C-alpha beads as a LAMMPS data file, in Angstrom:
LAMMPS data file: protein, C-alpha beads

77 atoms
76 bonds

1 atom types
1 bond types

-500.0 500.0 xlo xhi
-500.0 500.0 ylo yhi
-500.0 500.0 zlo zhi

Masses

1 110.0

Atoms # bond

1 1 1 1.290 -329.198 -322.616
2 1 1 3.408 -332.341 -322.888
3 1 1 7.065 -332.589 -321.907
4 1 1 9.241 -335.380 -323.200
5 1 1 12.724 -335.755 -321.831
6 1 1 15.176 -338.641 -321.918
7 1 1 15.933 -339.657 -318.334
8 1 1 18.186 -342.288 -316.824
9 1 1 16.161 -342.949 -313.688
10 1 1 19.147 -344.655 -312.060
11 1 1 21.477 -341.661 -312.506
12 1 1 19.597 -338.477 -313.435
13 1 1 17.668 -336.129 -311.187
14 1 1 14.165 -336.212 -312.666
15 1 1 13.276 -332.735 -311.412
16 1 1 16.375 -331.203 -313.002
17 1 1 15.809 -333.026 -316.307
18 1 1 12.188 -331.881 -316.497
19 1 1 13.031 -328.310 -315.478
20 1 1 15.560 -328.259 -318.326
21 1 1 12.658 -328.974 -320.699
22 1 1 10.586 -326.108 -319.263
23 1 1 8.437 -328.157 -316.873
24 1 1 7.109 -326.231 -313.871
25 1 1 5.999 -327.910 -310.644
26 1 1 3.151 -325.524 -309.828
27 1 1 0.298 -326.853 -311.986
28 1 1 -0.994 -330.422 -311.585
29 1 1 0.865 -333.034 -313.624
30 1 1 0.114 -336.430 -315.122
31 1 1 3.011 -338.851 -315.610
32 1 1 2.916 -341.831 -317.958
33 1 1 5.608 -344.228 -316.789
34 1 1 4.961 -347.361 -318.832
35 1 1 7.511 -350.048 -319.616
36 1 1 10.087 -348.647 -317.196
37 1 1 9.535 -349.832 -313.623
38 1 1 10.455 -353.516 -314.149
39 1 1 13.970 -352.484 -315.155
40 1 1 14.761 -350.196 -312.208
41 1 1 16.119 -350.668 -308.730
42 1 1 13.809 -350.101 -305.790
43 1 1 15.802 -346.988 -304.935
44 1 1 15.277 -345.445 -308.384
45 1 1 11.569 -346.288 -308.278
46 1 1 11.218 -344.748 -304.820
47 1 1 13.099 -341.580 -305.768
48 1 1 11.008 -341.108 -308.891
49 1 1 7.704 -341.677 -307.112
50 1 1 8.804 -339.298 -304.334
51 1 1 9.403 -336.586 -306.934
52 1 1 6.042 -337.193 -308.602
53 1 1 4.340 -337.107 -305.215
54 1 1 5.967 -333.750 -304.436
55 1 1 3.859 -332.119 -307.155
56 1 1 0.473 -331.211 -305.757
57 1 1 -2.424 -332.942 -307.540
58 1 1 -0.093 -335.048 -309.680
59 1 1 -1.070 -338.460 -310.982
60 1 1 0.942 -341.318 -312.437
61 1 1 0.150 -344.446 -314.383
62 1 1 2.777 -347.199 -314.427
63 1 1 3.111 -350.915 -314.947
64 1 1 5.191 -353.514 -313.166
65 1 1 5.878 -357.223 -313.280
66 1 1 5.512 -359.876 -310.656
67 1 1 8.268 -362.499 -310.560
68 1 1 7.129 -365.903 -311.862
69 1 1 7.410 -367.423 -308.384
70 1 1 4.634 -365.058 -307.226
71 1 1 2.081 -366.951 -309.346
72 1 1 0.456 -370.296 -308.701
73 1 1 1.633 -373.272 -310.718
74 1 1 -1.372 -373.079 -313.048
75 1 1 -0.234 -369.638 -314.287
76 1 1 3.509 -370.332 -314.249
77 1 1 3.571 -372.090 -317.632

Bonds

1 1 1 2
2 1 2 3
3 1 3 4
4 1 4 5
5 1 5 6
6 1 6 7
7 1 7 8
8 1 8 9
9 1 9 10
10 1 10 11
11 1 11 12
12 1 12 13
13 1 13 14
14 1 14 15
15 1 15 16
16 1 16 17
17 1 17 18
18 1 18 19
19 1 19 20
20 1 20 21
21 1 21 22
22 1 22 23
23 1 23 24
24 1 24 25
25 1 25 26
26 1 26 27
27 1 27 28
28 1 28 29
29 1 29 30
30 1 30 31
31 1 31 32
32 1 32 33
33 1 33 34
34 1 34 35
35 1 35 36
36 1 36 37
37 1 37 38
38 1 38 39
39 1 39 40
40 1 40 41
41 1 41 42
42 1 42 43
43 1 43 44
44 1 44 45
45 1 45 46
46 1 46 47
47 1 47 48
48 1 48 49
49 1 49 50
50 1 50 51
51 1 51 52
52 1 52 53
53 1 53 54
54 1 54 55
55 1 55 56
56 1 56 57
57 1 57 58
58 1 58 59
59 1 59 60
60 1 60 61
61 1 61 62
62 1 62 63
63 1 63 64
64 1 64 65
65 1 65 66
66 1 66 67
67 1 67 68
68 1 68 69
69 1 69 70
70 1 70 71
71 1 71 72
72 1 72 73
73 1 73 74
74 1 74 75
75 1 75 76
76 1 76 77
């Protein structure tokens, strides 16, 4: 079963938002968190990952960006 719920990761409690959609924490869960992480504070990322980790046998796929200064000059252009 898939649950889709609009969440402001900076302000909302993810667990409460998902529970409001009927999500239950008992069975394993798979989270798709694409296109979100680069726009969040470290605190919001940490809180969200902590919640996902609290669900036994949960998995998550997410993407992130490295700042341009993290790359060598040959890849910076």
